[in-house]
C-alpha positions in Angstrom: 96.7 84.8 78.7 96.3 88.3 80.7 92.3 91.0 79.7 93.9 93.4 81.3 97.3 95.3 81.7 96.8 96.5 85.4 94.4 96.3 87.9 94.9 97.8 91.6 96.0 95.8 94.8 95.0 97.4 98.4 98.2 97.0 99.8 97.3 97.8 103.6 94.3 93.9 103.0 96.8 92.5 100.2 93.8 92.3 98.0 93.1 93.2 94.3 90.7 95.7 94.1 87.4 96.7 90.7 88.1 99.8 89.7 84.4 101.0 90.6 85.8 100.2 94.6 89.3 101.8 94.5 87.8 105.5 95.0 85.2 104.5 98.0 87.8 101.7 100.5 90.5 105.1 99.6 88.1 107.8 101.7 86.2 105.1 104.1 89.2 102.2 104.9 92.3 104.9 103.9 92.4 101.6 101.8 96.8 102.3 100.8 96.1 101.1 97.0 98.2 101.1 94.5 98.0 100.5 90.9 100.4 97.1 89.2 101.6 96.8 85.3 100.6 93.2 84.6 103.1 93.8 82.3 105.8 94.7 83.8 105.1 92.0 86.7 104.9 88.5 84.3 109.1 89.3 83.7 109.6 90.0 87.6 111.6 86.9 89.1 109.2 86.7 92.6 111.5 84.5 94.1 114.5 86.4 93.2 112.5 89.4 94.6 112.2 88.2 97.6 115.7 87.3 97.4 117.2 90.6 97.5 114.7 92.3 100.2 115.5 90.0 103.2 119.1 90.5 102.2 119.2 93.5 102.2 116.5 95.1 104.6 117.8 91.5 107.3 120.3 94.3 108.5 118.9 97.7 109.5 122.3 98.8 109.9 124.1 97.3 106.9 121.1 98.9 104.3 122.0 102.7 105.6 125.6 102.3 105.7 125.4 100.3 101.8 122.5 103.1 100.3 124.4 106.1 101.8 127.7 104.8 100.6 125.9 105.0 96.5 124.1 107.8 97.0 127.7 108.9 98.8 129.2 107.6 95.2 126.6 109.2 92.7 127.2 112.3 94.2 130.8 112.7 92.3 
């Protein structure tokens, strides 16, 4: 069972960050720290998410074309 709803995660080092150390790490080590909502993360199917990411970015050209098509379709 999760004790906390949110945790801080260092994207640069791929590790958990104590809330009390967050400011120092951002200043001294230039860490990119994000706040993760554990309640929402428990609902994510990471296999499906990983598959989507790999497919979406497998071809930069097709990803750009798909994003452009989507953008143009939402403007009307």
